[in-house]
MINUSE-928727 format. One record per residue (C-alpha): y, x, z. Coordinates in Angstrom, 3 decimals. Each point is the difference from the previous one (the first is absolute). Layout:
[site [Y X Z]]
...
! end
This chain:
[site [1.889 17.438 -97.311]]
[site [2.698 2.473 -0.962]]
[site [1.177 2.912 2.093]]
[site [3.012 -1.892 1.342]]
[site [-2.127 -2.914 1.238]]
[site [-2.519 2.358 1.654]]
[site [2.833 1.701 1.850]]
[site [1.373 -3.329 1.309]]
[site [-3.465 -1.094 1.159]]
[site [-0.495 3.235 1.911]]
[site [3.311 -0.446 1.747]]
[site [-0.929 -3.579 0.935]]
[site [-3.360 1.085 1.457]]
[site [1.684 2.702 2.068]]
[site [2.484 -2.530 1.350]]
[site [-2.756 -2.460 0.996]]
[site [-1.997 2.733 1.744]]
[site [3.069 1.187 1.869]]
[site [0.837 -3.504 1.205]]
[site [-3.608 -0.565 1.107]]
[site [-0.134 3.293 1.897]]
[site [3.301 -0.717 1.718]]
[site [-1.125 -3.487 0.959]]
[site [-3.274 1.332 1.377]]
[site [1.809 2.668 1.952]]
[site [2.410 -2.573 1.410]]
[site [-2.856 -2.272 1.070]]
[site [-1.887 2.909 1.533]]
[site [3.104 1.199 1.828]]
[site [0.757 -3.500 1.250]]
[site [-3.589 -0.441 1.186]]
[site [0.103 3.393 1.678]]
[site [3.285 -0.789 1.704]]
[site [-1.357 -3.380 1.122]]
[site [-3.113 1.671 1.448]]
[site [2.090 2.632 1.780]]
[site [2.310 -2.655 1.384]]
[site [-2.997 -2.048 1.168]]
[site [-1.514 3.055 1.695]]
[site [3.285 0.747 1.745]]
[site [0.248 -3.585 1.187]]
[site [-3.576 0.152 1.304]]
[site [0.744 3.211 1.869]]
[site [3.096 -1.599 1.511]]
[site [-1.972 -3.061 1.018]]
[site [-2.729 2.125 1.560]]
[site [2.597 1.964 1.929]]
[site [1.568 -3.263 1.146]]
[site [-3.314 -1.209 1.383]]
[site [-0.185 2.858 2.499]]
[site [2.483 1.778 2.211]]
[site [-0.007 3.024 2.230]]
[site [0.852 -0.670 3.623]]
[site [0.246 2.154 3.091]]
[site [-1.975 -1.605 2.799]]
[site [0.869 0.290 3.679]]
[site [-2.084 3.163 0.339]]
[site [2.094 1.671 -2.728]]
[site [-2.798 -0.199 -2.590]]
[site [0.863 -0.572 -3.663]]
[site [-2.190 -2.875 -1.175]]
[site [-0.156 -1.777 -3.358]]
[site [-0.374 -3.751 0.493]]
[site [0.199 -3.090 -2.216]]
[site [3.211 -1.975 -0.318]]
[site [0.497 -2.328 2.957]]
[site [-0.846 -3.107 -2.014]]
[site [-3.279 1.591 -1.074]]
[site [-1.206 0.638 3.562]]
[site [-2.273 -2.993 0.414]]
[site [-2.042 0.960 3.063]]
[site [0.180 2.628 2.726]]
[site [-2.911 1.374 2.025]]
[site [1.011 0.634 3.606]]
[site [-1.839 2.980 1.459]]
[site [0.315 -1.315 3.560]]
[site [1.291 -2.894 2.127]]
[site [3.557 1.341 0.220]]
[site [0.282 0.170 -3.793]]
[site [-1.379 -3.543 -0.229]]
[site [2.612 -1.267 2.464]]
[site [2.778 1.685 -1.986]]
[site [-1.335 -1.594 -3.179]]
[site [-0.278 -3.441 1.586]]
[site [3.581 0.229 1.206]]
[site [1.491 1.348 -3.247]]
[site [-2.090 -1.412 -2.866]]
[site [-2.990 -2.048 1.222]]
[site [-1.002 -1.156 -3.494]]
[site [-0.703 3.630 -0.951]]
[site [-2.215 0.672 3.016]]
[site [-3.491 0.766 -1.326]]
[site [-1.766 -0.630 3.294]]
[site [-0.253 0.681 3.721]]
[site [-1.787 2.795 1.859]]
[site [-1.970 -2.275 2.306]]
[site [-0.784 -3.696 0.368]]
[site [3.035 -1.810 1.398]]
[site [-0.573 -1.564 3.409]]
[site [1.107 -3.462 1.099]]
[site [3.211 1.274 1.598]]
[site [1.041 1.701 -3.227]]
[site [-0.953 -3.032 -2.069]]
[site [2.164 -2.189 2.234]]
[site [3.072 1.696 -1.527]]
[site [-1.104 1.546 -3.307]]
[site [0.414 -2.498 -2.841]]
[site [-3.306 -1.650 -0.904]]
[site [0.019 1.182 -3.618]]
[site [-0.439 3.575 1.276]]
[site [-2.758 -0.676 2.549]]
[site [-2.883 0.681 -2.348]]
[site [1.223 3.107 -1.780]]
[site [-2.806 2.598 -0.245]]
[site [-0.723 2.281 2.931]]
[site [-0.253 3.579 -1.298]]
[site [-0.474 1.676 3.378]]
[site [1.926 2.904 1.478]]
[site [-0.420 3.648 0.889]]
[site [-3.480 1.284 -0.728]]
[site [-1.216 -3.560 -0.645]]
[site [2.125 -0.719 -3.085]]
[site [-2.093 -1.445 -2.831]]
[site [1.421 2.091 -2.829]]
[site [-2.362 -1.491 -2.577]]
[site [1.423 -3.433 0.772]]
[site [3.543 1.370 -0.182]]
[site [-0.609 1.528 -3.428]]
[site [-1.656 -3.198 -1.211]]
[site [3.051 -1.995 1.123]]
[site [2.127 2.214 -2.274]]
[site [3.214 0.394 2.035]]
[site [3.079 1.320 -1.778]]
[site [0.955 2.399 2.800]]
[site [-0.937 0.744 3.609]]
[site [2.241 0.210 3.064]]
[site [-0.574 2.432 2.867]]
[site [2.206 -0.474 3.088]]
[site [0.151 2.421 2.875]]
[site [1.630 3.077 1.470]]
[site [1.272 2.270 -2.773]]
[site [-1.657 3.403 0.311]]
[site [-2.229 2.359 -1.982]]
[site [-3.108 -2.025 0.823]]
[site [1.639 -3.159 -1.333]]
[site [0.936 1.722 -3.255]]
[site [-3.519 1.399 -0.386]]
[site [-1.553 -3.427 0.637]]
[site [2.231 -1.639 -2.620]]
[site [-0.815 2.623 -2.616]]
[site [-3.747 -0.169 0.652]]
[site [-0.072 -3.800 -0.051]]
[site [1.989 -0.149 -3.215]]
[site [-2.526 2.296 -1.645]]
[site [-2.927 -2.083 1.285]]
[site [1.402 -3.395 -0.972]]
[site [1.716 1.085 -3.196]]
[site [3.243 -1.775 0.928]]
[site [3.308 1.084 1.558]]
[site [-0.049 0.101 3.799]]
[site [3.420 -0.394 1.587]]
[site [0.943 1.384 3.429]]
[site [2.193 -2.134 2.288]]
[site [1.465 1.326 3.249]]
[site [-1.087 -2.079 2.998]]
[site [2.395 1.493 2.558]]
[site [1.577 -2.946 1.826]]
[site [3.562 1.225 -0.447]]
[site [-0.553 0.353 -3.754]]
[site [-0.975 -3.655 -0.452]]
[site [3.107 -0.985 -1.992]]
[site [-0.461 2.951 -2.359]]
[site [-3.664 -0.946 -0.480]]
[site [0.857 -3.605 -0.890]]
[site [2.637 1.068 -2.528]]
[site [-2.396 2.509 -1.572]]
[site [-2.716 -2.643 -0.354]]
[site [2.460 -2.524 -1.382]]
[site [0.938 2.359 -2.827]]
[site [-3.612 1.002 -0.580]]
[site [-1.199 -3.604 -0.286]]
[site [3.066 -1.610 -1.569]]
[site [0.899 -2.182 2.983]]
[site [3.247 1.692 0.974]]
[site [1.803 -3.114 1.267]]
[site [-2.677 -1.020 2.501]]
[site [-0.616 3.595 1.064]]
[site [3.726 0.421 0.656]]
[site [-0.095 -3.007 2.336]]
[site [-2.829 1.637 1.943]]
[site [1.816 3.338 0.059]]
[site [3.248 -1.532 1.251]]
[site [-1.825 -1.904 2.734]]
[site [-1.723 3.227 1.069]]
[site [3.343 1.789 0.185]]
[site [1.460 -2.871 2.016]]
[site [-2.723 0.362 2.626]]
[site [0.722 3.729 0.375]]
[site [3.736 -0.681 0.135]]
[site [-0.449 -2.627 2.702]]
[site [-2.053 2.281 2.246]]
[site [2.191 3.046 -0.611]]
[site [1.909 -0.791 3.200]]
[site [-3.178 0.694 1.977]]
[site [0.407 3.690 -0.757]]
[site [2.935 0.063 2.464]]
[site [-2.014 -1.250 2.963]]
[site [0.324 2.539 2.848]]
[site [-3.183 1.814 0.940]]
[site [-0.095 -1.586 3.442]]
[site [0.086 -3.484 -1.586]]
[site [-2.733 0.579 -2.583]]
[site [-3.053 -2.173 0.490]]
[site [-3.373 1.729 0.313]]
[site [-2.732 -1.600 -2.099]]
[site [-3.745 0.364 -0.307]]
[site [-1.527 -1.131 -3.289]]
[site [-3.742 -0.716 0.160]]
[site [-2.688 -0.649 -2.599]]
[site [-3.644 -0.999 0.189]]
[site [-2.021 -2.498 1.988]]
[site [0.948 1.677 3.302]]
[site [3.531 0.964 -1.196]]
[site [-0.634 3.612 1.007]]
[site [0.426 1.534 -3.435]]
[site [3.614 1.027 -0.528]]
[site [2.316 1.568 -2.582]]
[site [1.734 3.097 1.424]]
[site [3.606 0.932 -0.580]]
[site [0.488 1.319 -3.511]]
[site [-2.950 -1.926 -1.401]]
[site [0.577 -2.102 -3.096]]
[site [-1.571 -2.861 1.933]]
[site [2.713 0.237 2.661]]
[site [2.968 0.076 -2.375]]
[site [1.127 -3.469 1.024]]
[site [0.472 1.189 3.598]]
[site [2.230 2.826 -1.190]]
[site [1.927 -2.394 -2.238]]
[site [1.017 -2.263 2.895]]
[site [0.744 2.999 2.245]]
[site [-2.406 -0.597 2.834]]
[site [-1.806 2.724 1.906]]
[site [-3.608 0.179 -1.138]]
[site [-1.859 0.933 3.188]]
[site [-2.844 1.513 -2.053]]
[site [1.449 3.505 -0.241]]
[site [-3.288 1.517 -1.134]]
[site [-1.349 2.413 -2.557]]
[site [-1.107 -1.982 -3.033]]
[site [-2.900 2.277 -0.899]]
[site [-2.037 -0.697 -3.126]]
[site [0.105 -3.790 0.192]]
[site [2.788 -2.528 -0.347]]
[site [-0.436 -1.529 3.463]]
[site [-1.157 1.204 3.420]]
[site [-2.400 -1.593 2.468]]
[site [1.273 -0.040 3.595]]
[site [-1.345 -1.205 3.354]]
[site [1.145 -2.885 2.169]]
[site [1.048 2.610 2.573]]
[site [2.328 1.574 -2.546]]
[site [1.649 -3.349 -0.748]]
[site [0.485 -0.578 3.731]]
[site [1.564 3.449 0.352]]
[site [2.445 -0.639 -2.840]]
[site [0.960 -3.379 1.513]]
[site [2.163 -1.148 -2.964]]
[site [2.791 -2.573 0.141]]
[site [-1.529 -1.920 -2.920]]
[site [-3.501 -0.182 -1.478]]
[site [-0.579 -1.056 -3.605]]
[site [-3.604 -0.468 -1.111]]
[site [-1.408 -0.510 -3.463]]
[site [-3.503 -1.273 0.759]]
[site [-2.930 0.879 -2.219]]
[site [0.090 -1.444 -3.544]]
[site [-3.616 1.001 -0.662]]
[site [-1.136 -2.104 2.961]]
[site [2.406 -2.878 -0.748]]
[site [1.748 0.756 3.297]]
[site [3.664 -0.930 -0.249]]
[site [2.894 1.779 1.658]]
[site [0.618 -3.018 2.217]]
[site [-3.616 0.022 1.168]]
[site [0.268 3.706 0.815]]
[site [3.230 -0.637 1.937]]
[site [-1.665 -2.754 2.050]]
[site [-2.845 2.380 0.850]]
[site [2.429 2.546 1.446]]
[site [2.013 -2.598 1.922]]
[site [-3.159 -1.430 1.572]]
[site [-1.696 3.340 0.755]]
[site [0.310 0.808 3.737]]
[site [-0.262 3.705 -0.802]]
[site [3.393 -0.229 -1.703]]
[site [1.730 -2.160 2.604]]
[site [2.144 2.893 1.247]]
[site [1.497 0.733 -3.433]]
[site [3.733 -0.673 -0.241]]
[site [-0.439 -1.729 -3.375]]
[site [-2.604 -2.345 1.503]]
[site [2.094 -0.806 3.061]]
[site [3.047 -0.699 -2.210]]
[site [-2.121 -2.021 -2.437]]
[site [1.009 2.301 -2.847]]
[site [-3.350 0.390 -1.733]]
[site [0.240 -1.201 -3.583]]
[site [-2.598 -0.582 -2.663]]
[site [1.000 1.065 -3.496]]
[site [0.254 -2.924 -2.432]]
[site [-2.515 0.600 -2.742]]
[site [0.577 -2.594 -2.718]]
[site [-0.533 0.655 -2.782]]
[site [-0.186 3.682 1.022]]
[site [0.725 1.724 3.314]]
[site [3.716 0.469 0.577]]
[site [-0.299 3.436 1.648]]
[site [-3.011 1.873 -1.417]]
[site [-3.345 -0.319 -1.743]]
[site [1.053 0.153 -2.672]]
[site [3.099 2.171 0.311]]
[site [1.745 -1.593 -2.957]]
[site [3.128 -2.003 -0.826]]
[site [-1.397 -2.753 2.243]]
[site [1.571 2.057 2.802]]
[site [3.509 -0.988 -1.103]]
[site [-0.203 -3.376 1.703]]
[site [-1.634 1.817 2.910]]
[site [3.161 2.064 0.414]]
[site [2.061 -3.183 0.152]]
[site [-2.358 -1.624 2.503]]
[site [-0.572 3.036 2.252]]
[site [3.662 0.977 0.207]]
[site [0.922 -3.542 1.118]]
[site [-2.852 -0.061 2.551]]
[site [0.733 3.419 1.501]]
[site [3.795 0.065 -0.213]]
[site [1.198 -3.637 0.142]]
[site [3.331 1.119 1.464]]
[site [0.690 2.145 -3.091]]
[site [-1.599 -2.034 -2.794]]
[site [1.650 -3.380 -0.437]]
[site [-1.765 -2.035 -2.662]]
[site [-2.008 -3.154 -0.498]]
[site [-3.439 1.583 -0.263]]
[site [-1.599 -3.201 -1.274]]
[site [2.449 -0.262 -2.875]]
[site [-0.471 3.692 -0.789]]
[site [-3.763 -0.534 -0.158]]
[site [0.428 -2.982 -2.321]]
[site [2.251 1.983 -2.310]]
[site [-2.377 2.942 -0.068]]
[site [-3.033 -2.146 -0.765]]
[site [1.866 -1.769 -2.784]]
[site [1.138 3.230 -1.670]]
[site [-3.014 2.204 0.583]]
[site [-2.945 -2.408 0.249]]
[site [1.273 -2.777 -2.328]]
[site [-0.476 -2.769 2.559]]
[site [2.267 -2.383 1.912]]
[site [-1.357 -0.103 3.536]]
[site [-0.343 -3.396 1.617]]
[site [0.815 -0.322 3.694]]
[site [-3.720 -0.076 0.753]]
[site [-0.693 3.095 -2.103]]
[site [2.833 1.879 1.699]]
[site [-1.355 -0.882 3.434]]
[site [-3.499 1.055 -0.993]]
[site [1.226 3.284 -1.480]]
[site [1.718 0.930 3.234]]
[site [-2.981 -1.092 2.121]]
[site [-2.490 1.835 -2.181]]
[site [-1.946 -3.164 -0.703]]
[site [-0.771 -1.955 -3.183]]
! end
């Protein structure tokens, strides 16, 4: 091979090597760009799977996307009622075994959900084993509530969301839960109905002091446990603008035990009694006890036959628990106490409420039983 041929061969080899290097670089760059793009997409997807919300206690909480929230642990009965009303298919379980009265209204498919307990009796091992997506804690928003949510979140390893249970914040609570759980349309229906109830009873705020009805609200088997003014358990009385005769210091508890002599001294215009759920004593049964007790014969409410038992299906309409179940209680109590101010068909209002909030169309028999406190 002469010098000229060797020179041409060298040039050819250099060209081939250059092309190969460029091709390899291009492939490497393309692969690198593809990997980077894939990583960026993954990061975007991961970000899309979670979101930061501000719960009703003002806490910043990272939660899954609404469609990824499959089940919700309710820390107490009020949270369970909220969940049943807003998104029953995401309710992980109850906090006690449902009784026959509750089962008469609650849809059958939810009767046998697990019972995880409440308060100090919650079975946290069972909760963890059930693998809920998030937990819901409903109650009065304060420092203790925030502390409880934070501690429970750490224990369970899932987000715990605070929901305000103040009666006059019901519409806000429904809208918040609707956005949290991805059921905005249904939650808006519940919120609008809640606002309608408050709008309808707003006229009661103008009742002159000398026309306000005095009311005693009793709990327990003897109806001598009461909720004083300012208590969360007496909020419904404030909402319908009656005078709660129990103007007492609340003390450390949520209710106060009184004597029969104290009830006689108060001598209210109306008595509303809740009965004792733990003893399967209905409000109507408690009302009959007062009406038939000769010791109470001198009471104005007894003489005027204005002693009423709280309807309790599926949950008490006035208290125990102090949850969104009280909304229909406001409608019922305002019509009972102030019939001259509240003009509505209570039966139709009850039917509408049960359809929207409890997912059931009441038959005539069911409606009668609900109002009588029987099955």
